[in-house]
C-alpha angles and dihedrals in degrees: 000000000000110000095151115132097173111147091015120120122216131192111205119191124209087016104153097081145016121357094350093056092044090051092051090051092049095048090051090051088056089055103263125144102237128208111194120212124195140114103255110078096192091054090046091054092048092050091046090058090054096058121105116252100173093115094051095265122169114215127194139171140221125208111221136147111224090203085073121057088195091057091050094047094047092048096049094043092052091046095050092048087064102028108027098170115098127156103165134041121186111192111203135147138150123281127243125264116280134242140114113317092229089063095050116112117230088243090064091059092048094048092047092046090055094044093052116019101026093046090048089053093048092050094045092050089051098050106030093081090059091047091051090051091051094045087228130088140155124190114184122183116198103210129145142270085254084087086074101026122018114236116230112242095023100084100147092045092048091053098048096040089057090051090053091051091052091047091051094049091051091048092050090057092052103046105029091099089066094060092262121131126197120200139163124223112205113203118201122197102339130175099256138121088261092061091047092054093047091049091051089052091051092047092053091048095050104032091239126126121258088246091055091050091050093049091050092050093049091056088060093057116086093218088051099234146064118270120252118240088239091059091056090045090055089060090048092051094049092052088051093053129094088247090069096054094122095048113092139142096024136134108221115194116209096186110120090259096298099128108095098202123084 
């Protein structure tokens, strides 16, 4: 099975923590040149130093704030002007705050739509020409199992994640003929800062401790535990590999079997 990404260049968004960082580490281990993209330069530099270089890889980073589409567009345009070769794009950024959907202000939907879908569109438009030229491209969107089964208390996130999944499926139909695949990885409960913040929100709402909330959630997962960020990253890396060339337009849950739908 060909998992070799030597001489391939990947841009990984939200790559200083959690699943984004784990994905960057995994892609580098497969030989890719990795360009990190996030807003905190100190964290970017620290993550950069943790990436494997044993295959002669060259790693870089971009400073961009995903709360600003202008920041993202300016960063990617400047990068591509200097380094035009891109084979892999991993779209990943943090989710919005939780709460009942009926209480969400319209502005929350608009801001989340821009942070996720609009930024994904800007980045795809920027890198797809290089992928077409190379005859090889991988676009991976790290979304959520809410695409298949809405999560109570995350109404805004549920809404926008589904929109991203629909966007990705449409894109996969349009650019597959150029050797470019588009897939979504759907993490379930994963040991990240995002899960910690959601569990704290649930604890405050129910009067339970964070530990009680975590234990309750783990009982709902068939494998009996939360996923590790590295386990989600392994799925990302596989979908980026040459071995996954015939897989496109899918939603892949990495959730320990929790999602009830097929």
